[in-house]
N, C-alpha and C positions, 0 to 999 in steps of 0.2 A: 554125365555118367562116368563112373570110375571103371577101371579096366576089369574089375571083378563082377561087373554087372550091377553094382549098387548105385545109388543115386546120391548126388551131393548138391548142396545149395550154397550159393555165395551170399554172405550177409555183410552189410556194412557194419562198422563198429557200433553205430547207434542202434541198429537193428539187433545186433548181438547183445548189447547192454539191455535193451528192452526185453529180449527173450530171457536173459538171466533174471531180470526183475520179476517177470511173470512166473518163472520157476520158483523163485524165492517166495513169492506170494502164495503159490500153490502149496509149498512146504509148510509155511506158517499156518495156512488154513487147515491142513491135515493135523498139525500139532494141536491147534486150537480145538478141533473136533475131538481128538483123543482126550484132551483135558476135560472137555465138557461131558464126555461119556463117563469118565471116571467120577466126576462130580455127581452125575446122575445116579451112579451106583451107590455112592456114599449117602446121598439124600434119600434113597429108597430105604435105607436102614433106619432113617430118622422118622419118628412118629409124626413130626410136623412137616413132613415132606411137601404137602400141597402149598403151605404158606411159603416155605423156603424156595421152592421152584418158582412160584409166582413172583416173589420178591427178586430173586436173581434174574429171572427173565426180564422183568421190568427194568432192572438196573442195566442189564446188557443192552436192551433196546434203547433206553434213554441215552446211554453213552454213545451207542452207534449213531443215533440220529444227530446228536450234537457234534460228533467228529466228522460226519460226512457232509456237513454244510459247506458248500463251495462258494468261493468268491467269484463272481462272474469274470472271466478272463478278458483280456484286451482283444476286442474284435477288429481293431484297425490294423491288422497285420495280415500277411499272406496266408492263404488257406492252409498251405502245407505246414507252416510254422504254428498256426493256430491249432491245427489238429494234433501236431506233435506235443505242444504244451498241454493241451487238454488231456491227452492220454497220459503223459508223464505225471501231471498233477493228480489225476484220478487214481492211478496206481499207487503213487506215494501216499495219498490220503487213505486209501483202503488198507495199505500196509500199516499205517499209523493207527487206524481204527482197530485192526486185528491185534496190535500190541496192547492197546487199551483194554480190549475185551479179554485178552489173555491175562492181564493183571487182575481184572475183576474175578475171573474164574480161579486164578491161582490163590487169591485172597480167600475166596470161599472154600477152596480145597484145604488150605492151611487151617482155617477155622473149623472145618468139619472133622479134621483128623486130630484135633486137640483132645 
């Protein structure tokens, strides 16, 4: 506890880096959602909205499935190291997938605004 009655938490540098990574992931997710909502608005103005939405959704899904495929990690290591590697790899892969999906949405947004 701090002297003003607040609480404090001690983090190792690895824990702090992981926390920053999670915050970065949350920010990317929020930005991606805003872009997708903007694209939805633009598509609603288009008469072929149903086809475009289905096409975009399938493209996003296919890209997501392909980029989330994981290579099985080395299981012949200590449990703590295995868990750390698994979490780090999962977060990095998800961040990479969000960037890919962001590019897909940005491309569709650019084409919709032409």
